[in-house]
Z-matrix of the N, CA and C atoms (Angstrom, degrees):
N
C 1 1.447
C 2 1.538 1 108.22
N 3 1.369 2 118.38 1 131.27
C 4 1.472 3 120.29 2 179.88
C 5 1.522 4 110.69 3 -70.90
N 6 1.337 5 116.70 4 153.25
C 7 1.475 6 119.14 5 178.91
C 8 1.530 7 110.26 6 -65.31
N 9 1.312 8 115.82 7 149.71
C 10 1.453 9 121.63 8 178.65
C 11 1.527 10 109.53 9 -74.09
N 12 1.338 11 117.21 10 143.33
C 13 1.469 12 119.13 11 177.97
C 14 1.524 13 109.98 12 -67.76
N 15 1.331 14 114.15 13 158.04
C 16 1.457 15 119.34 14 176.69
C 17 1.516 16 109.30 15 -63.37
N 18 1.271 17 115.24 16 151.31
C 19 1.462 18 120.76 17 179.44
C 20 1.535 19 109.39 18 -61.10
N 21 1.319 20 116.98 19 132.60
C 22 1.451 21 121.54 20 177.51
C 23 1.520 22 114.42 21 86.96
N 24 1.347 23 118.55 22 -1.86
C 25 1.465 24 121.05 23 178.97
C 26 1.515 25 107.42 24 -90.12
N 27 1.344 26 118.39 25 122.48
C 28 1.462 27 120.03 26 -177.80
C 29 1.519 28 111.71 27 -71.29
N 30 1.349 29 117.59 28 153.78
C 31 1.466 30 119.46 29 175.82
C 32 1.518 31 109.59 30 -57.39
N 33 1.312 32 116.43 31 139.93
C 34 1.455 33 120.91 32 -179.85
C 35 1.511 34 114.12 33 92.63
N 36 1.333 35 117.80 34 -8.38
C 37 1.458 36 120.86 35 176.74
C 38 1.517 37 108.39 36 -67.14
N 39 1.339 38 118.73 37 142.62
C 40 1.469 39 120.27 38 -178.55
C 41 1.525 40 114.14 39 -52.81
N 42 1.328 41 118.68 40 -27.28
C 43 1.460 42 120.87 41 -179.39
C 44 1.527 43 112.79 42 -72.51
N 45 1.343 44 118.34 43 -19.46
C 46 1.462 45 120.20 44 -176.70
C 47 1.519 46 112.55 45 -88.49
N 48 1.328 47 117.72 46 -25.00
C 49 1.456 48 120.97 47 -179.82
C 50 1.525 49 113.36 48 79.52
N 51 1.318 50 118.77 49 -3.95
C 52 1.465 51 119.26 50 177.42
C 53 1.513 52 110.39 51 -104.51
N 54 1.303 53 116.39 52 174.45
C 55 1.456 54 121.40 53 -178.48
C 56 1.524 55 109.85 54 -117.26
N 57 1.337 56 116.58 55 147.49
C 58 1.461 57 119.29 56 176.51
C 59 1.527 58 110.32 57 -68.77
N 60 1.337 59 118.42 58 170.32
C 61 1.457 60 121.31 59 -176.06
C 62 1.534 61 114.30 60 -55.52
N 63 1.339 62 118.44 61 -31.52
C 64 1.459 63 119.57 62 -178.38
C 65 1.528 64 112.62 63 -79.14
N 66 1.331 65 118.07 64 -4.08
C 67 1.449 66 121.68 65 172.88
C 68 1.514 67 115.83 66 90.13
N 69 1.301 68 118.91 67 -7.80
C 70 1.478 69 121.08 68 178.94
C 71 1.519 70 109.72 69 -104.05
N 72 1.307 71 115.16 70 148.48
C 73 1.472 72 119.34 71 176.40
C 74 1.511 73 109.88 72 -72.92
N 75 1.304 74 116.22 73 148.48
C 76 1.459 75 121.22 74 175.22
C 77 1.511 76 109.16 75 -82.44
N 78 1.301 77 116.83 76 138.15
C 79 1.459 78 121.88 77 175.02
C 80 1.520 79 106.69 78 -111.65
N 81 1.306 80 115.40 79 102.60
C 82 1.459 81 120.98 80 -176.57
C 83 1.522 82 109.54 81 -92.69
N 84 1.323 83 114.88 82 135.32
C 85 1.459 84 120.32 83 175.22
C 86 1.520 85 108.66 84 -96.39
N 87 1.322 86 117.95 85 151.88
C 88 1.466 87 119.63 86 177.06
C 89 1.533 88 109.82 87 -62.17
N 90 1.319 89 114.85 88 145.77
C 91 1.460 90 119.45 89 178.77
C 92 1.519 91 109.59 90 -71.84
N 93 1.310 92 114.82 91 141.37
C 94 1.477 93 120.42 92 176.61
C 95 1.500 94 107.91 93 -121.44
N 96 1.297 95 116.54 94 129.47
C 97 1.456 96 120.58 95 177.59
C 98 1.519 97 108.88 96 -72.85
N 99 1.307 98 116.71 97 127.35
C 100 1.456 99 121.42 98 178.21
C 101 1.513 100 108.28 99 -92.42
N 102 1.304 101 115.08 100 89.56
C 103 1.448 102 121.33 101 -177.79
C 104 1.513 103 109.92 102 -101.10
N 105 1.283 104 116.09 103 145.66
C 106 1.454 105 120.79 104 175.08
C 107 1.516 106 107.72 105 -78.26
N 108 1.326 107 118.72 106 129.97
C 109 1.464 108 120.09 107 178.72
C 110 1.523 109 110.67 108 -58.97
N 111 1.336 110 117.16 109 148.29
C 112 1.460 111 119.05 110 -179.62
C 113 1.519 112 111.78 111 -65.44
N 114 1.322 113 115.89 112 145.99
C 115 1.454 114 121.28 113 178.73
C 116 1.518 115 109.30 114 -92.39
N 117 1.329 116 115.97 115 148.13
C 118 1.459 117 120.05 116 172.95
C 119 1.523 118 106.96 117 -76.58
N 120 1.333 119 116.11 118 106.53
C 121 1.471 120 121.17 119 -176.86
C 122 1.522 121 112.37 120 -68.90
N 123 1.322 122 116.74 121 -23.20
C 124 1.457 123 119.41 122 -175.32
C 125 1.535 124 112.06 123 -95.11
N 126 1.324 125 118.18 124 16.36
C 127 1.461 126 121.99 125 179.35
C 128 1.522 127 110.25 126 -68.96
N 129 1.321 128 116.19 127 126.29
C 130 1.460 129 122.13 128 -179.80
C 131 1.522 130 109.14 129 -134.23
N 132 1.327 131 117.24 130 157.98
C 133 1.468 132 119.08 131 174.68
C 134 1.537 133 110.68 132 -55.16
N 135 1.300 134 115.62 133 144.34
C 136 1.468 135 126.32 134 179.97
C 137 1.523 136 113.86 135 77.97
N 138 1.348 137 118.69 136 5.63
C 139 1.462 138 121.13 137 171.81
C 140 1.522 139 108.71 138 -74.35
N 141 1.326 140 116.75 139 144.52
C 142 1.455 141 121.85 140 173.18
C 143 1.523 142 106.67 141 -78.46
N 144 1.333 143 116.72 142 130.43
C 145 1.460 144 120.24 143 -173.75
C 146 1.523 145 111.81 144 -132.60
N 147 1.325 146 114.08 145 161.44
C 148 1.462 147 123.54 146 171.40
C 149 1.528 148 105.89 147 -117.05
N 150 1.323 149 117.04 148 135.21
C 151 1.465 150 121.77 149 178.85
C 152 1.525 151 107.95 150 -116.20
N 153 1.328 152 116.49 151 120.13
C 154 1.457 153 121.35 152 179.33
C 155 1.525 154 108.94 153 -94.58
N 156 1.329 155 116.34 154 104.96
C 157 1.456 156 122.54 155 177.64
C 158 1.528 157 108.35 156 -102.97
N 159 1.345 158 118.38 157 161.91
C 160 1.464 159 119.72 158 -179.81
C 161 1.523 160 113.42 159 -60.18
N 162 1.336 161 117.14 160 -33.19
C 163 1.460 162 119.47 161 -175.26
C 164 1.528 163 114.74 162 -111.68
N 165 1.335 164 117.10 163 -1.24
C 166 1.471 165 119.35 164 -178.57
C 167 1.523 166 110.00 165 -164.24
N 168 1.312 167 114.54 166 164.73
C 169 1.467 168 121.80 167 171.58
C 170 1.518 169 106.97 168 -119.49
N 171 1.324 170 116.26 169 124.48
C 172 1.456 171 121.38 170 -178.45
C 173 1.517 172 110.37 171 -108.84
N 174 1.313 173 116.59 172 148.52
C 175 1.453 174 122.55 173 174.84
C 176 1.512 175 107.84 174 -123.63
N 177 1.316 176 117.18 175 136.72
C 178 1.451 177 120.01 176 -179.17
C 179 1.510 178 111.98 177 -173.43
N 180 1.324 179 115.62 178 -155.12
C 181 1.470 180 122.71 179 -178.08
C 182 1.514 181 108.97 180 -119.76
N 183 1.332 182 115.82 181 133.91
C 184 1.463 183 120.03 182 174.78
C 185 1.526 184 107.17 183 -67.80
N 186 1.309 185 116.91 184 118.05
C 187 1.458 186 121.56 185 -174.85
C 188 1.523 187 110.32 186 -96.01
N 189 1.339 188 116.87 187 -47.61
C 190 1.454 189 122.68 188 174.30
C 191 1.521 190 107.80 189 -132.80
N 192 1.333 191 117.15 190 140.30
C 193 1.463 192 121.50 191 -178.66
C 194 1.524 193 108.42 192 -122.41
N 195 1.333 194 116.12 193 121.91
C 196 1.450 195 123.78 194 175.92
C 197 1.513 196 108.28 195 -119.97
N 198 1.329 197 118.87 196 165.63
C 199 1.466 198 120.17 197 -177.25
C 200 1.537 199 114.84 198 -57.96
N 201 1.332 200 118.31 199 -33.50
C 202 1.458 201 120.71 200 -176.38
C 203 1.527 202 114.85 201 -114.79
N 204 1.324 203 117.75 202 -6.37
C 205 1.464 204 119.81 203 -179.81
C 206 1.529 205 111.12 204 -152.74
N 207 1.320 206 114.08 205 163.08
C 208 1.472 207 121.31 206 -178.22
C 209 1.521 208 108.03 207 -136.10
N 210 1.320 209 115.45 208 137.14
C 211 1.463 210 119.40 209 173.17
C 212 1.524 211 106.71 210 -94.58
N 213 1.330 212 115.27 211 123.65
C 214 1.465 213 121.55 212 -176.87
C 215 1.524 214 108.57 213 -112.92
N 216 1.325 215 115.30 214 134.95
C 217 1.467 216 122.41 215 -179.81
C 218 1.516 217 108.85 216 -109.63
N 219 1.325 218 115.87 217 131.67
C 220 1.457 219 121.45 218 178.70
C 221 1.520 220 111.70 219 -74.91
N 222 1.308 221 116.05 220 167.05
C 223 1.454 222 122.15 221 -179.81
C 224 1.524 223 111.28 222 -55.62
N 225 1.326 224 116.71 223 128.60
C 226 1.450 225 121.56 224 178.75
C 227 1.526 226 113.93 225 68.75
N 228 1.335 227 116.32 226 15.34
C 229 1.457 228 120.25 227 179.66
C 230 1.526 229 112.98 228 74.26
N 231 1.346 230 116.69 229 21.84
C 232 1.467 231 120.92 230 -177.97
C 233 1.531 232 112.45 231 -60.72
N 234 1.315 233 117.62 232 -31.58
C 235 1.457 234 122.33 233 178.62
C 236 1.519 235 109.63 234 -153.88
N 237 1.311 236 115.93 235 160.22
C 238 1.466 237 123.86 236 179.03
C 239 1.522 238 105.87 237 -140.77
N 240 1.331 239 116.33 238 122.11
C 241 1.469 240 119.23 239 -172.08
C 242 1.523 241 111.44 240 -142.57
N 243 1.344 242 116.45 241 135.82
C 244 1.463 243 121.22 242 172.43
C 245 1.520 244 109.00 243 -85.00
N 246 1.318 245 116.93 244 134.16
C 247 1.470 246 122.06 245 177.96
C 248 1.522 247 108.96 246 -134.97
N 249 1.328 248 115.85 247 158.92
C 250 1.457 249 120.67 248 177.26
C 251 1.527 250 109.43 249 -65.35
N 252 1.308 251 115.36 250 140.65
C 253 1.461 252 120.82 251 -174.86
C 254 1.532 253 113.10 252 -57.59
N 255 1.342 254 117.67 253 -38.94
C 256 1.459 255 119.88 254 -175.78
C 257 1.524 256 112.81 255 -68.28
N 258 1.327 257 118.16 256 -13.86
C 259 1.460 258 120.79 257 178.67
C 260 1.538 259 112.48 258 -85.88
N 261 1.327 260 117.26 259 -8.09
C 262 1.456 261 122.38 260 -172.86
C 263 1.527 262 110.60 261 -99.63
N 264 1.322 263 116.33 262 133.41
C 265 1.468 264 122.20 263 179.08
C 266 1.526 265 108.87 264 -130.80
N 267 1.325 266 116.15 265 134.70
C 268 1.478 267 119.69 266 176.43
C 269 1.522 268 107.00 267 -64.75
N 270 1.318 269 116.34 268 132.28
C 271 1.450 270 121.48 269 -173.01
C 272 1.491 271 112.47 270 -105.16
């Protein structure tokens, strides 16, 4: 008789030695906690900030600050853009 799998190990996990019904082994990735990055609580209008966007990093001045978003103004007023608050860091 084969040994019983550890408690909580799904069928097909490499530790069990068996295969799931579709015949392929499962490849499990480690769990990652999806945490919201901490917000800068001391963010105020006119603070110099860095904005981390998926395709660029912007530097500017916090123009308006709301609980969930910030309006950032570029140097010399070159641009004005609303971004999600969690992307903004006091620089």
